[in-house]
C-alpha positions, 0 to 999 in steps of 0.5 A: 465509521468516521463519517458517522461522527462528522456533522458535516458529512453531507456538506460538499464545500471545498472546506468541508471535503478538506476537513474530512480528508484531514480527519481520515489522515489523523485518525488512520494511524490511531485506528491501525495501531490500536487495532493491532494492540487490541487483538494482541490483548494489549492496552490502547496507546493514545496518539501524540499531538507533538510528534510526526505521524511516523513517530506517533504511529510507532509509539502507539504500535509498540508502546515504546520510543522508536529508534531514530533510523526506524522513525526516519525509515517509516517517514520515508515509506509514508512519503514514497507511498503517498501518491503514484499516478492514476492506479486502481485505487486512485481511479476508484477515488476519482470515480466515486468523488466524480458522482459528487459523493463525499470524501469518506465514500471516495476513500472507502472505494479506494481501500476496496481495491486493495483487497485484490492481489493485483493492486494491494498486498505486494509487500506482504507477499514479499515478506512471506516469501522471505520467511519461506527461504531457509537462510542466505545460502538458500536464496539463489536456489529458491529464486532460480527454482521459482523462475524455472517453474514460471512463478512470479517473484514478489516485489519485482516488475511494474506496470509503469517502470521498465527501469528500476523503480526510483522509489525502491532505490531510495528506500533501499538506502534506509532498509539496511540501517533499520535492519541493523538498528533492529537486529534484522540484518540477515533479512536485509542481506537475503533481500539484497541477494534476491535482487542480485539473482533477479538482476542477473536472470531477468534484469535485461527484460526490464524486471527490477525491484519495485517499492514494495520489495524493500518496504517488506523487510523494513516494515517487518523490522519495525515490529509490524505484523505482516497483515498490517503492511497493506493498511499502512500503505493505505494510511499513507495513500490517504493523502494522495487519494484525497488530493486527487479527489479535491482536484477532481471536484475543481472541474468535475464531470461524471466518469462514464466510460462507454462499452462496445458490445461484441456479442451476437446480433439478431438473436431470437427470443426463446421463452424461459420454459423452452430454454 
């Protein structure tokens, strides 16, 4: 939608594409925060031009001044989620921009991949799991039950990392402070207990917390609805998607993978009436 208000949408110079990326980065926090306010029947809060993205977003979302620990934690989350290699959404960005499409279309392609549960929504599932558990004392039995049924525990394991996700290690240092500041310390303790049980059961297999595990309780403690977790991820990853798109345009070639046919050969044609 932002593209329809940009007179330079079809201009494909480096300067124009950078401008589009900045427009997306600037507009996304306002769109997400006020989408949530409007669906709750609340008035729109305009963004601040003088604060960080994290501070302005939280003020728009909750219409109050955020605490220092909360602001710092969101700022850290946005930095940690800004880029992470050539995953599904980043690759989708590169494929789209590689056709010489525009920045808006490339980022839209990336967002589409987050609809799939194999790439987006992991921290949403972590939070829903935490809500299923009946308190700190019930954590161990809950986790062991899932493992015995061969069910996944959201927020653990990674396609790349077989050691602890370094982003998760850093984020955990802020999760406790924000939980304390917002009165959600029990939620952090439950997360920590899940990590302890999982480490004892599957840590030796290289299954450790990833960045989504502690971001779940962090976002929830900030007062965010669970279905905002993935949009906030996109709000951050816009920066990484745009950076990869701009880099691709510097020395672009159309991305065109080849396929190898593995079906039958020499098949006879059968008229439709005889099939």
